[in-house]
N, C-alpha and C positions, 0 to 999 in steps of 0.2 A: 329760470324760476329763483327768484329771490329768497333768502332766509333772515328771517329778524331774529337777533341772538343780544337782543338790547333790552331787555324788558328793565332792568335796573334803572335806566333812565326815565323810559316811560312805557306803558302797555297799551295794546289797543284797545278801543273802547269796546266794554262789553254790550251784547246784543239788551241783556236787562236795563242798562243805563242808557243807551240809546233809547228804547222804548220809555223809561218813565220821564227823559228828556222831552222826547215827543209829544206825551201828555202835559207835560209841566207848561209847554210854550201855549197851551189853550186855554192856560189860566190867568184871567184876565186882571184878577185884583193885587193892590200892595199887601203885604202881610201885618201892614201897620194900622191898616183902616180896619174900622169896625162892622162894616155892613159884610151881607153875605158873601160879595166878591172876595173882600180882605177876609174872612175868616176863612173862607176854600184856599185861598192862597198859604196863609197860617197853617191851617191843618198838613198842607203839604210839606211845610219845612219842618213841624213838629213830627210827623211820621218819619221823615227823613232821620231828624235827630236820631229817634229813637232807636234806628235801623243802624248807623255807624255805633252809637252806644252797643247796642247788643253785639253786633259784630266784635268790638273792642274789648268787650267785658269790663263796661263803663257803666252800667247801670247803677242811678243815683250821684254820677257825677256830672257836673256840667261840660258840654259841649257846645263849641262858641266856633260858627265858621266865619272863617277868612279865604280870603285869597288863595291860599295855600299854605303849604308847611313853612316858607318862606317868611310870611307878615306872621304865621303863629309863633313863631321864633324870636321874632321881634318885639311881637303882644307879652310874651312870656318872659325874655330877658332885658329887653331894656330897662338900664339903671339900676339892675339888681347884682352887678358886680362879682359873680359867678366865676368857678374856674371849669374847665373843661381841656379838654386833649387836643393835640395837633391833628387827631382824626377825624374829629368833628366835622359835618359837613360846614360849607363856607358861610352858609344861612346862620348857623350856629357860633362859628369859630369869630366872626364878628363880633359878637356881643361880648364874648369870652376871654378870661385869661386863660390863653392855652400853655398852661404848665403844669399840669399832670401828666406824670410818665407812660410811659406807654413801652409794652416789652417785645421782643423780636417776632411772639406769637399775635401781637396787635391788641394785646389785650391791657385796660387801663387801670391803673391805682387807684383811687379817690380816697381819700383822707378824711374830708370832711363831707358828705354826703348831703347835707344840707344847705352848702354854699357850692354843688358842684352841677353840671351838666355831664351826663354819658350816654350817646347814641347806645339802641339797644341791638342793631347792628349797622355792619358799616357797608358801604354801597361798592366801595371799590372792591375789598375783600373778601367781604361777605361773614365776616367775623363777628361772632355773638357775645355780647358782654352780659356779666351777671351784673343786674342792679341793686346796687344796697340799699338799704330799708333807708326811709327818711331823705331819698335823692329828691333835689329841688325840679329838675326839668329832663326828662328823655327824649331823645328824638325817635321815636317809634316808625319813621315815614317809611323806612325797607323793611319793617318786621311786618307790620300790619297788614294780614291776609296770607303770608307765608308760614307763620308760625303759630303755634298754639299759645296764645299770650291773653292776658287780662289786666285789664289796667288797677282792677280793684285788689290786685294782688301782689301789681309791680313793684308797691312800694315807693312810688313817687307822687309827687305833688302835681306835676304838670306832665303833659306829655303830646307831640305832634305830631299832626299824620296828614296825609295828602290822597286826593281821591285817585290819580293819574298813576300812583304807583299798585294799584289794585283795579287798574279797567274802569275807572270813572272818568269822567271830563277833567282837562288841565284847566287851572284856573279856580280850582275850589279845595280846601282842606281844612282842618280844622285845629284849635287847641281845646284838648283836654282837661278840665281843672277837678280838683276834687272840692267839691261843694262847701264853701266856708270860706276859703281861700281868698286875702285879698289880692285884687288885681287892678291896676290901674289903666283905663282903656287911653290906646294910643290913638285912635280915631274917634273923635267925639264931634257931636252931631243930635243923630233924635233917638238916640238909647237903645239901638236894637239891639238885639242879643246879649239881654239880660244887661245892657249897660256897659258892656267890656268892647264893642265893637260896633260903631256908629255907620248906617248906609245901609241903605233898600237892600235887601237881603236876594243872593242870586239863586231864585228858586228854582231854574233850569239845571244848573250847576248842583245845586243841592238835593234836587232831587236826582240826578244820575249819581250821584255820590255814595246815596242812601241806597238805592238799588246794588251798585257795585259792591257794595260792603256785605251786604247780606248776600250776595251770590259767591264773594271770595270766602265768606264763611263757610257755605254750604261746601265749595271746593275743598276747603281745607278739611271740614270733616270726612270726607268722602276717599282721603288721603290722595288727592291727588297731587303736591310736595312732595309724598315721598317717591311716589314716580318719576317727579323730575331731579329729585335727588339721585335714583338712579341714573340718570341720564346724563349728570353731572359727572358721575365718578366715571362711568363708560368713558363719557370725553375725554378726562383727566387720563386714566389708564392709556389710551389712544396715544396721545400726546407724549406721555413719557416713555412710551413703548418706541417711538421714533425718534423723541429727543430725550434721551435720559438724563440731561444735563439742565433741564428746564426748570424753572426756580417756580414755587408755588407760594407765595407769601399768604402766612396765615391757614395754611394747610394744616397745620398740627393742631389747630384751635376749632370748637366747632363752629359752623359754619351757615350762612343762609342753606336753604336745598339748591338753590339755582343756581349760585354766583360762584365763577372761577376766575382768580386771578393769575395769570402767570406769567414770566417773564424772560427774556432770552437780553442781556447784555450785550450792547452795541447796536443791537437792531431796534431801533425808533419804534416805539408804540404806535407815532401819529403816521408810520411808514409804513406798519402792519394793518392799520385801521384802513387806509386808502387801498391798499394794494387787495385786502379780503373785501372792501366793499365793490370794487372793479371785478371781482370774482363772483360777485352775489351775496354775499354774506354782511348782515349791520350787527359790528362789535363797536367798541369803545376804548377808549386809553384812559378811563377814568371816569369822574363825574362828569354828567352832561352840562352843570349848570354854571360853565366859567366862559359863556359868551361864544363857544367854539373853539374857543383856546386849548392849544393841547402842551403840556408841558410835562416835567418829571413829575410822580406822583407827589406831593407833599404827605401822604398817606405812607405811602412806604418809607419814605425819607425818616417818617417819626418811628415808623417800625426798626429803624438801624440801617435800612439798607442804603449804599451809596448810587451817586444820581447814574452812575449806568445802567444800574436795575432799576432804580426809579423810572429811568425814563425809556426802559426796553418792556416796558408792563402794558398788557393789555387786559380786557375784563370780558367775559363772554357771559352774560345771564338767560337764562332760560325761563319757560313757562309752560303750565301742564299742556300748551299746543303744540311745543315742541315736540318732535317726532327723533326715535332713534338714527333716521336715517339723516336727517339735518346734521347732528353732532358729529355721524361717523363722516360725512361727505365736507365737515368743516374741518375736522383734526386732518381729513386728507388733504384737503387742499393747501391749511397751513404747514403742514409737514414738506409739501413739495417748496413753497417758498421758502421756509427756514431753511431747505437744503441750500435754494439757491443762492441766499445769505450768507450760510457758512463757508459756499465755494467761493465767492466771492471776498469774503473776509481772510482767507486763508492765505 
């Protein structure tokens, strides 16, 4: 029986999202059409927009649906000349000067918020940042649905989010922007999405996103992620008890409740991922958005770790569906394989 422990890469589709998408498949109209069928499609889009805004605490802001957080990053960042840190996701780092300082705990120093971008939570280490007032852009993709947060109180002008990180479908995300902020469209045509993103709306994906966001907000309010944090701590204590020299980058900082990053110098993360996959556990060696490439983590390098540590790190990311038995079996299996590695390396 396989155990999925890579929820920061993508999450299983929620039943609520699947049901909403199936209903949306029967909606015939184009949201830009003025007849009854078009108005029905438009109503579905706007209902989902309201669900995403409510779950993110972004009432009164503009929610612009995109094909995902990567497109949202391009829409927010292209041509703006902003500054960021090397720990930003590749989709953000591609558009900014990665010259902001990062300390050993994974915390970033922002000197000019209005000209900077800062992720709220890192996908590899789980480290949570404190967003400064007046920040230009924040990538909230990993934090949305896992942390109590409100865009309206976060102090940033724009935020990126994605559906498939909280139980929605892949291929749909959003850029959230304070109303009245100037933003030039990158995709031009029919003027959809308030003139910011042209193209007929993906109403099936949008419906799934809205339903997933609403369900994620309920889970958060019910304390589901507090229970996940307890499991993460159980996992790390088990790993530490069996391998006391294991390195946990970012552990001294506040982290996402579901994320554990740990490293064994000399034992390649890629090797660990493959060995654990064969043993029935899905984990990762960092961000999943690098076309299947596994290499030394640039996030850990930016935090000051050498290549031996950065290439020997793996990420285990849990969800409310994860069970105590799952993490204990993972720890037992991983420790057994680590013992074999240590014996060979001796």
